[in-house]
N, C-alpha and C positions, 0 to 999 in steps of 0.2 A: 391598353385603355383602362381607365379606372374612374370610378364615380368621385367627383371632386366637390360637387355642391348639390344640396337638396333644399329646395325652397317650397314654402307653402303659402297659399293665398286662401284665407279662411273666413267663412261666414258660419253662423250656427248651423245652417242647413247642409253645407257642403264645403269641402276644402280641396283645392287643386294643388297637385304636386308638380314641380318642374325639376327635372334631373339634368345636370350638366356634367359631362365627363372632362377629363384633363386634355382631350383633343378638341373640345368645343362642341361636341355633339349634344343635342338636347332632346328631351321627350317630355310629354305631359301625361299625367294620370290623375286619379281622383281617390281621395280617402272616402270611405263609405259615408253616405249622407246620414243626417240626423245626429244632433249633438256632435257635429264634426269638429267643433272647436275643441272639445275634449280629446277627440281622436288625434287632432293635430299636435297637441301637447305630447300625447303618447308617441306619435310618429317621431318627433325630434328627440325624445328621451330614450325610447326603447326600440326604435327601428333604425334611425339614421346612424347611430354609432356603429352598428354592425354592417352597414352598407357602404359607408364612406371608405374610399380606398380600394374597394372591391371591383372586380371586372364584371360589368353588367352581362357579359356573355355567359356568365356562370349563374344566371338567375335562379334556376331550379335548386341548386345546392345552397345558394344564398337564402332563399325563402325557407328551406328546411333548417338552416343554421339559425336564422332569426327566431323561428318558432322554438327551437331547442333552447336557445339562450334565454327565452322568456318563459321557461317552464314553470316558474312560480307565479306567472300571470296568465293563467289558461283561459281567461274570459274573452269576450268578443271584442273588446276595445283594441287589443293587440292585432287581431285579424283585420278589423276595420281599418286600422292605421296601415298595416302591411299592404293593403290593397293599393294605397297611393304609390308606394314604391314599385310594386309589381306592374301595375298598369302603365306607369311612366316608362319603365324599362321596355315593355312591349312596344310602346309608341316609338321610343328611341331606336329599337331594333328595326321596325318597319321603315322608319325614315332613313336609316343607314343603308338598308337594302333597296330602298326605293319602291316598296310595295306595301299595300295595306296589310294590317295585322292578320286578317283572315287568310291571306295567302301564305303567311309564315306558318300557319297551323293546318294547312291543307284545304282551305276553302277558297271562295272567290266572291267578289262583289256581285250581288244579285238582289232581286226584290223578294222580300219575305212578308208573308201574310201576318196581320196583327189580329189580336182580339181586343175589343174595346172593354177596358177594365174599369168598372165602377168602384169607387172607394167609399160609397155612402151607405150608411144605415139609418140616416135621419130623414130619408126621403120616402114619401108615400108610394105604394106599389104602382098606382096609376101614373104618377109623375115619372117614376123610374122607367116604366114601360114606354111612355111617350117619348122621353129623351133618347132612349136606345133606338127606337124605331126611326126617329128623326135622324140620328147619326148614321143609321144604315142607309138611308136615302141620300144624305149629304156627303158622307165620306166613303161609302161603299163597303163598310164592315159587314162580314157575314159570320162573325163570331163575337160573343159577348161573355163577360163575367159579372155576376152580381154577388152581393154580400148577404149571407143568411146568418141566423143566430145573433148573439150579442157579443160585441168586442170585449165586454167586461166579464163574460161568462166563465171562460177557462174551465170547461168541463162541467159546469153547473146547469146546463140545459136551459139557459135563459135565452129569450129573444129580445130584439130591440124594443118591441112591445108585443103583447100577446097576439098570436095569430098572424104576425107579419110575414113570416117565411111561407106559411101555407097559402097566403094570398099572393105574395110577390112572385113566386116561381111560375105558376100558371098564367098570371097576368102578363109577365114579360114574354113568356113563350107565345102567347096569343099575338102579342104586338110585333114580335120580330119574325114570326112565321115558322112553319115546321121545318123549313130547309136551313135555317140558321143554326149554328153551333152554340150551345149554351153551357157555360161553366158556372159553378157556385163555389164560394169560399166561406168557410165557417170560422176561420181564424181561431181554432182551438175551442169552440163553444161547447162541444157535446161530450157526454159519456158515450160508450159504445152502444148501449141500448137505445138512447135517444137518436144517435146518428143513424142507426139502422132503421129506426122508425121513420125518420125524416126521409131517408133514402127510399124506403118501400112505399110510403104514402104520398110523397111530394116529388122527389127527384126522378125516380124511374118512370112514373106515369107521364112526366113532361120531357122525357128524352134528354136529361142532363148528361153531358159527356164527361164531366170531370168534377169530382167532389174533393175540394182542396182542404187540407188540414182539418178534418172533421173533429179530431180530439186534441187535447193539449199535446204539443209536439214532443214533449219529453216523455210522454206515456206511450212508449213504443208498443207495448202489449195491447193497449187499447186500439191504436190505429191499425195494428196487424189484424185484430179481430174484425174490425170494420172492413178492411180490404178483403178478408177471406169470405165474408158473408154478404157484402154489398153487391147490388146489381149494377152499381155505377163505378167507373174507374176512379181510384183514389190517388190523389197527388199530394205531395208535401215535401218539406225539407228546407224551405227558405231560411229558417232560423238557425239551422244546424251549421256550425262552423268548425267542428272537429272531424278530422278525417277518420279517426277510429269509430266515431258515431256513424259516419257514413258507411263504413264497412258493415256495421250491424244492420243499418237500414236496408242496404241492397242485398245482403246475404239471406235475410229472412224469406222474402222481402217484406218490408213494412208498408210500402206504397207500390203502385203500378208505374207511376211517373215521378221521377225525381225533379226537384226544383231548387237546385243550388242558386244562391245569389252571389254573383261575382264579387260584389263589394263586401257583403257580410262575411263571406268565406275567406277572404284574404287575397283575392285577385284572380286573374285568368289562369295562372299556372295551376293553382289548387282546384279551380272549377273544372278544368279539363280532366284532372285526375278523377273527380267525382263522376263526370260523364263517362269516362272510360270504365270505371268500376261498374256503373249501371249497365253499360253495354255488355260487359262480360257476363252479367246476370240476366240479359235479355230484357232490360227495362229501358223505357223511353226517358228522355231528358227534355224538360221544358223549363228553362231557367226563369227565376223570379226577376222581374224588372219593372217595378211598380212606380217609377217616377221618371221625370224627363231630364235628369242629370246624365252624366256620362255612363251610368250603368246601362242605359238603353243602348248606347253605342257599343259598349263592351259586349253586351249580349248578342247584338246583331252579328258581330264578327264571329263570336264563338259558335252560334247556331249554324252558321254556314259551313262550319268545318267538321262538326261531329257527325258520326254515322248513325246515331240513335236519336236524332232530334225529333221531338213531337211537333205536330203542326201548330202553327200560330205562336206569335211572340206577344207578351203582355204589353199593353200600351194604355196608360192612365188617361181617362177622359175628363179629369177634373182640371179646374183652373190651377196653375202649378207654380210653385215657388222657383222652379228652375227655368222658367221662361226667360229668354234673353241671355242665358248663360253660354250657350253653344252656338258657334258659327261654322258652317251654315246650319241653320235649324233643320232637323229632319222634317220632311214633308210627307204627310199621309195622302196617298193617291190610290183610289180604288181599294181601300182597306189594307194597304201595304206600304212598306218603307223600303227604300233601296239602301243597301250598305254603302257608306262612303268609300270611294275608290282611290282617294289620294293616299300617299304613303303614311304609315302609322295608323292611327285611329281615323284619320281623314277629316278631322274637325279641329277647330281652334276654340279657345275660351275667349269670350268677348272682352275687349280691352276695358270697357267701363266696369264690367263685373270684377275684373282683376284689380282695377284702380280703387274700388270701394271695399276691397277685402283687407283683412288684417294680414300683415306680412311677417314671416319669420324664415330664417335660413340656418342650415347646418353646413359647415364647410370642413374639408378634410384636414385642415391645419388645426382644428379645434374640435375633436370628436367628443369631448366630455360635456359640452354645453352648446347652446344655440342662441342666436341673437333675435 
């Protein structure tokens, strides 16, 4: 069996990959979302030539070979594009074996608890608290994440507006109740001193369970200092797409909970390696899955199989560009989602979504270019 054709169906937000082998087997995957049209070009130029003609059963070595061949392009776009190939092969494997992907990696279809993830910093504390409390009543969530600091800060200790974080956290805590789990995400906003001040004065008094990316993610020393001195569990890693960087993160450790993103990191194969690294160092894994594209499906399957999974899966509560992309659409019931149990990823891409996407293909008879 060999990979004969690699197709992409691309919009700016996301690009779907379809793999076809010389015996007619197929699988679907997804290139990382966001500027996916750029990543799709990278896929056909820098991923497909090394995959066409190869045996998909040798995925692990193929992934490593592709990374090595792209040594002069060490940035995230190669990894984002690689995710499309990797996840399509996993779907093909599951369909070939007649089982969901989670069973291929040691898990099983089950129901997994979600945390309702807010993406907003433009919302007043009272309004944020009201909508989260409403979602608890309507959807059954018992865990939530809110955004603190400023997106633009990157270690400069700025807030979306003065005093917002200090007002937001206790306001939300009061609204969702003492028995709900509360996470916060700073998206790299703070220096160590300010992060620890926020932890001591705002987070710890309000029983925050997870302080995500308190400092610029590239400043490992800063985040390590926060983890060592913080009263709150520190999480991070969504941006990190280099396995050598992950070795540094888990060996120190820089964080208490690792958060690889299946799409940003380059697929399920590499994400499982990060989870295993973390497990070997006694760390929990709570993958990043902040949108409603296929990354949510990938993460559900992964979480069911790893032995160091932290409770709760991220689920965005915002109106979403990926609505209508996946069939059947995952349904939230009592704050949880059930892993699809059909072979492969267990879902399909909506026909209308595919029909309105830009199409390209690479075929084994012409590995130097694509149509």
